[in-house]
C-alpha positions in Angstrom: -222.9 -71.4 150.9 -220.1 -73.6 152.0 -216.9 -72.3 153.5 -213.7 -74.2 152.8 -210.9 -73.9 155.2 -207.4 -74.8 154.3 -206.0 -74.4 157.8 -203.8 -77.3 158.6 -203.6 -78.6 155.1 -200.7 -76.3 153.9 -197.2 -77.5 154.8 -195.2 -75.2 156.9 -192.8 -73.2 154.7 -189.6 -72.2 156.4 -189.2 -68.5 156.7 -186.3 -67.1 154.7 -184.6 -64.4 156.6 -183.4 -61.4 154.5 -179.6 -61.3 154.4 -177.7 -58.0 153.9 -175.2 -57.7 151.1 -171.8 -57.7 152.7 -168.8 -56.5 150.8 -165.4 -57.8 151.6 -162.4 -55.5 151.6 -161.5 -56.8 148.1 -165.0 -56.2 146.9 -165.0 -52.6 148.1 -161.7 -52.0 146.4 -163.1 -53.4 143.2 -166.2 -51.3 143.5 -164.2 -48.1 144.1 -161.9 -48.9 141.2 -164.8 -49.4 138.8 -166.4 -46.2 140.0 -163.1 -44.2 139.4 -162.4 -45.7 136.0 -164.3 -43.1 134.0 -162.6 -40.3 135.7 -159.2 -41.9 135.2 -159.9 -42.4 131.5 -161.1 -38.7 131.1 -158.0 -37.3 132.9 -155.7 -39.5 130.8 -157.4 -38.3 127.6 -157.2 -34.7 128.7 -153.5 -35.0 129.4 -152.7 -36.7 126.1 -154.9 -34.5 123.9 -154.4 -31.2 125.8 -150.7 -31.7 126.7 -149.6 -31.8 123.0 -150.7 -28.2 122.4 -148.7 -26.9 125.4 -145.6 -28.9 124.2 -146.0 -27.5 120.7 -146.2 -23.9 122.0 -142.8 -24.4 123.8 -141.2 -25.6 120.5 -142.3 -22.5 118.7 -141.0 -20.1 121.3 -140.8 -16.7 119.7 -141.5 -15.5 116.2 -138.5 -15.8 113.8 -136.3 -12.7 113.8 -137.3 -11.5 117.3 -134.1 -12.9 118.9 -130.4 -13.5 118.2 -128.3 -16.5 119.2 -125.3 -16.5 121.4 -123.0 -19.4 122.4 -122.1 -19.9 126.0 -118.4 -19.8 126.7 -116.5 -21.6 129.4 -117.0 -19.9 132.8 -120.0 -17.9 131.7 -123.3 -17.8 133.5 -126.7 -16.3 132.5 -125.9 -13.3 134.7 -122.6 -12.6 132.9 -124.3 -13.1 129.5 -127.1 -10.7 130.6 -124.5 -8.1 131.6 -122.6 -8.6 128.3 -125.5 -8.4 125.9 -127.4 -5.6 127.7 -125.1 -3.6 129.9 -127.6 -0.8 130.4 -130.5 -3.1 131.5 -131.2 -4.7 134.8 -129.5 -8.2 134.6 -132.4 -9.8 136.6 -134.8 -8.8 133.8 -132.5 -10.0 131.1 -131.9 -13.3 132.8 -135.6 -13.8 133.3 -136.3 -13.0 129.6 -133.5 -15.4 128.4 -134.9 -18.2 130.7 -138.4 -17.7 129.4 -137.4 -17.5 125.7 -135.3 -20.6 125.9 -137.7 -22.5 128.1 -134.9 -23.3 130.5 -135.7 -25.3 133.7 -133.2 -23.3 135.7 -130.4 -20.8 135.4 -127.6 -23.3 134.8 -125.9 -23.2 131.4 -123.1 -25.3 129.8 -120.3 -24.2 127.5 -121.2 -24.5 123.9 -124.9 -24.2 124.6 -126.8 -22.0 122.1 -129.1 -19.4 123.7 -131.6 -17.1 122.1 -131.4 -13.5 123.3 -134.6 -11.4 123.0 -134.3 -8.7 120.3 -134.8 -5.9 122.7 -131.6 -6.8 124.6 -129.6 -8.0 121.6 -129.9 -4.6 119.9 -127.5 -3.1 122.5 -125.0 -5.9 121.9 
């Protein structure tokens, strides 16, 4: 049996060193943005689809007939209105009920503004 040796007949092949993948700052930002994209889309969809129901519930407020309307006169505040429409009740409770029923952002009112008064307090008016 004959042994064939190829030693010396193969050309020297340069060794390829393994290089690490290096991300630049811009590349890292792009990678983070792409990873966060599904979460951003999901949150946006939840706000758009879920926010409409909350907004609609503010529009409906209270069932029809469970409140009466009053018009704010010049110089009046929610406190004075509460004392006028429910003199026997604690004005703090009445003001809170008026703010919640009318979905007011605060306690400031303007002359001519229409306010709904809860039926439980309007009955004593």
